[in-house]
Steps between C-alpha positions, in 0.01 A plus 500: 500500500286443810678616816380490859646727769515369856502821713399732215445801730866581566646827372726329248270203431190698400708719269642193328148355468379821332806510270443141386129563441599797282733266314204273417534228766199354687549589866333373818609539860433448870587670827374495858491881517558783253526868585501813285647604268541136388132423563352779285759457225425126472125566511526755219648230275269217608781320683382535860408157647125462560571404860811503717664177607682201350305259280676186383225443239636802309815299425440282195708330231400754235717766671830564321674644804467609862669814631557474874525812719696540824179562694396136455615227739659164415180318606274720284219273367534635145878452502465143630246422224730650234789287626279192504397561137861564394424848366783742419541731803696822460611754756447862397867557399521161325208592278645842425821332386302266274331803346831680444764237421523618138528867601785713636437483875590807707479426875521767773597364843632618836381534858372851434407723209406229250139616458613862454775408252264277299244782503762751379598274211139445395424871532789586265409228248134603507593869454685407180227257381725194528279193541624238749352223711532551875421404856535762774400501868300826506224662300649765268349810345430434133496120540175307528652192665816402686556213255503518120571202273502478121635263236676771300696727739876438503569604863339411830584701814449304821520611861706225663387422854721285726202356692387138448324394180209290632403274791650203313795684343733648761733669251515881497294638211790675331695174467252382238523779241851437351553862392692627199529842667471553876535765768569465872436808715642382832494231766350559847384202704125440474243217516665345806216245530638347178868600507605457866853641461649789306740263320211281392320809365809624312541156342168548318651799317811300406272237347304769315819661366616163370158427345556762227543360152865471391621838377208671676510851646495575874440861607578542872528763773871519577435706815358187666815321623334159543339514155824618338681196644222264385516619138873563468612172665288288264667293229181490296560633145298823510570871444477729802381862489534673840306814592498745793314805627522774235583861590204717594401811694192600700353849465171614657384142556573390142774254404706588191695226322832598343505405130723588204230746390477672839302447821165326451214522757352170615166404654676243724766546767735319738835327450331162467272628222793667320681165517189332361498753216866429417431126482186548291699714255749217437219251442319734261822557306541123463143496364574762235410827676780757480595733787316808370183298441525359853536843663214644297268226624617461861441871576126427521529182715312558825583170671343158541177461696558505879872573451557847652159588364399860575138478611445859616679835496445864599737795534620380840422128515571195287390140561665192351387139506771240451508120488832500692512246782842330493779682690697604189190638326383685811841663542529597131148646490529695827841637398368605159204691645718682756754593233228627266317694774792603720319811628191310614422269789498141371246283684564137409237237590605139445269200528667169580279267300700221329629168636855634508420834664293334774768244580668570834845390377481706177397821678864592572545559124291820540767676709538852357241444226291808591767713664473762225139578591442790740211310660470124476201272561478122484162326482443127521201282571537222760205339317710480181776328699250238618359445150852441368558260794814684607637549849354805672696820442502756783523877484823473700654275232406749228638796696822308565540396133458849352725656767319831486405654836215712365338223293119501531343152491134413440325162504144634488378624157261756654770648720736527201230673296423742787870586523528558125191720477601707803845588360570847366632419153595855403848503340499119516574210267290204617628160391275195540699180445315169496397202291176507703265777615575559870208287613243672274622855438308671219761669282233713333423640845871568556496732199265729692784577742671708233 
């Protein structure tokens, strides 16, 4: 098959392009800009476009399919040409379904934790040499790509995102997979530029729950009251398997999980991660991994990339980088670090970077989110607000939303960096939470603080 990617440089898109090339397909693609690591990974495989931009002449009738990324716009010249020629146009999730409709589809969804849970499952399966197809939202140790597709594997494990599928397909991605086995980790309002009300957002999870095949399996976090109601009020003929935070203890900065064979030390920590582990265990058991096999493998799981990732440590200082940006994730991550390092000062630095977090109306959702930190900093870039064409957010609005009198607020990247590098980090756990980079902070340089 000849397949052309419109917006090939995206994190998910370039991984799918590489996976399909490995499967023997002929792949071409376009994008107006591509950054590393996508750029170098595409170049290594001869898939990097010769020049950036959109070229309608690339779209011809000998193409078998177009895969359209979210980065493209509805008036993209290549998309318009493909529509004019009547070519088959797939969104990313649509194509993944086409590739997996004869497999057992395992879909991991939820407002938070889905990348970590998917990573846990793949780590356990890989540890026991169980071959599966997959798509996950982070680069994992021991895995060359974030997407792997074959003709022969029985299972495919898919991270199920609730964001839109493509510029011309406004359905959430996870509505398209029709899982045989699914997991939902929790529901916390997000993506307010697409789902303007909480009820509208929750409805997407009801639709997902009811998209399971008849007799399918739904594993769900029963400690999330909204999610519990969504799953348990459904009349859809599926089997429900609830999970909750397992028992554990913390000793000398190490979390020990209670098991039938005694306490087991873990590389990860935090209630949210222990919940993720409990959900992943159910999924693995439904895929043929017994409890002892699961525990043996999960003991060496260090976490997904950028999810409470320890980037530096000394006897008195530890630094974590985390992707957390939504209020529920920020609260869970900050709480976890304080609980794990109760005898240290926790310095939490949050960058407001996404559409939701920079929205003046949504800011109130952050009330109490970083209360468990001993020192709390919020950084945001007024320039990013302008780029996203949002109403201006003031420091006063941020201070009012977080309701924390000692909150430190920065809007200048240099001033934030000066603050960070002037802090005495002895007996400190530094937590950097952002889906961005604080206006250009070099994380390699941060490591020198330890």
